[in-house]
N, C-alpha and C positions, 0 to 999 in steps of 0.2 A: 786344291782339293784332295790331292793325294795324301798330304799330311793330315787332312781331316779323317781320312780312312785309318791311317796309322794310329792317331790319337784315340779314336773310337774303339778300335780293336784292343789296344794296349790297356786303355782304362777298364774295358770290360774284363780282360784277362786278370788285371791286378785286383779288381773287385772280387771276382770269382775266386782267386787264389787266397785272398786275405779274409774274406767274410763267409764264404760258402764251404770251401773244401775243408777247412779245419773241423767242421762239425759233422762231416760225413765219414764214418770209420772206413769205408772202402778206399778213400783217397788219402789215408795216412801214408806218408812217405812218398807222395807223388812229387815229381820233379818240378822245377820252376817253369811256370807256363810261358814266361817270356822267352825261354830258350828256343822253343820252335819258332817263335816269331823272329827272333834275331837270325836264326838259320834261314827262314823264309826270305828275310831282307837280303841275306847274303847270296842266296841262290838266284832269286827271281827279280830282284830290284837293283837299280844302278847304285854305284857307290855314292854319288852326290845326294841321292835321296836317303840312303841307309844310315850313313854316319850321323846326321843330325837327330834322327829318330832314336838311335841307339844311345847317343849322349844324353838327350832329354830324359828318356825313360830309365836310364842308368841313374841319373840324379833323382828321379821320382821314387825309384825303389830305394835309393840311399835314404831319402827323407822319411819313408814309412817303415823301413826295416828296424831302425834302432840299433843296427849293428855297427861294425867298424866302417868308418867312412871311406868310401872308394872301393869297397869290396865288389858291389854289383857292377859299378861302372868299369872297373878293371876287368871283371869276369866277362861282361858283354863284349868289351873291345877285344880281349883275347880270343873269345869264342868267335867273333866276327873274322879276325885275322886267321885263326886256325881253320875255319870252314872254308874261307877264301883260298887258302893254301891247298886244303884237300880237294876242292872241286877243280883245281888245275889239273889234277890227275884223273878225275872221274867225269863221266858224261852225265850231267845232272838231269838230262831229259829221261834217263833211265830210272823208272819208278821203283824197281826192286832194290835200288841202292839207297833210297831215302831212309829206311830204318837204320842202316848203318851209319849214315851221316848224323841223324839225330842221336843215336846211341854215342857216337863219338863226341858230339856236343855236350851231352849230359855228363859223360865221363870227364871231359875237359873241365866243365864247370865244377864238378865235385873235387877234382884235383886242385883247381885253383883255391876253392874255399877250404879244403883241408890243408893245403900248403900254407895259406896265409894264417890259419889258426895255429899251426905248428910254429910258424915264425913268431907270433905274438905270445904263445904259451909253449915254451920249449919242453915242458914236462908232459905235454899232450902226446899220447900214443894212438896209433890206429887200432881201434878195437873192433871186436866182432859186431857190435851194434852198428858201427860205421859201415862195415862191409855188407851187413844185412840191408841197411837203408839204401846204400848205393846199388845193390843188386835189385831191390824193389823198383828203384827209379829207372834202372836199365830195362827191367821187365816192362814197365809202363811205357817207356820210350820206344821199345820195339813195336808195340801194338798201336799206340796212340800218336806218336810222333809224326808218321807219314800222313795220317788222317788230318792232323793240324795243318801240316804243310800244304796239302792238297786243298783243304778248305780255305786257307788263307789265299792261296793262288786263285782259286775259283771265285771267291768272294770279292778279291781285288778286281779281277776281270769284269765281274758284273758291276762293280762300283764304277769303274772307269768307263765302261760302256754307257751306263746310265748318265754320268756326268757330261760325257760327250753329247749324248742326245739332248740333254737340257740346254747346253751351251749352243748347240747347232740350231735349236728351235728359236732361241733368243736372236741369233744372227739372221735367221731366215725372215723374221718379222719386219 
C-alpha cells in the first residue's frame, strides 16, 4: 500500500507539472516537482522502498519528457545519492535545514542537466538566461521545498495510519 501512495503522489505531481504549471505565468521557471519528492524519499523513507519508486518514475519522466534518454533517471539517482550523503552530516529532524537540503537538490539537478547538455553540445555556454532560471528555481526551492517535504511526510503518515486502521478492522472481524 505504500507504493500506492507513492504512485498517486508522483502521478499527481507529474500531471500538475506538465499540464497546469506551464499555463500559469507565476510558475514559469519552477523547479522539477519530483525533486522534493525524491528528497522526501531520501530523508524519510527506507532505501528498499525509495529505490524502486525513483527508478520507476525516472523512467516515466523519460517517457514523457522527449529529451535525452536517461537524463531524468540519472538525475534522480544522483540526487538520491547526493542527499543521502548530505544527511549523513546533518540532523534531518531539524526543520530549519530543510530549505538548504532542497536548494542543494535543485542545484544538483541543474548541474547534472547543464553538464549533460554541455557534453552533448560542446558549443553550449553557460548564459545569463541559464543563471536567471537557476536563480528563480533556487528562490522557489527556498520557500516551497520545505513545505513540500513536510506535506509529503504528513500525508504519508496519515495514509499509513489509515491503511493500518483498515487492515486491523478486517483482522478483527
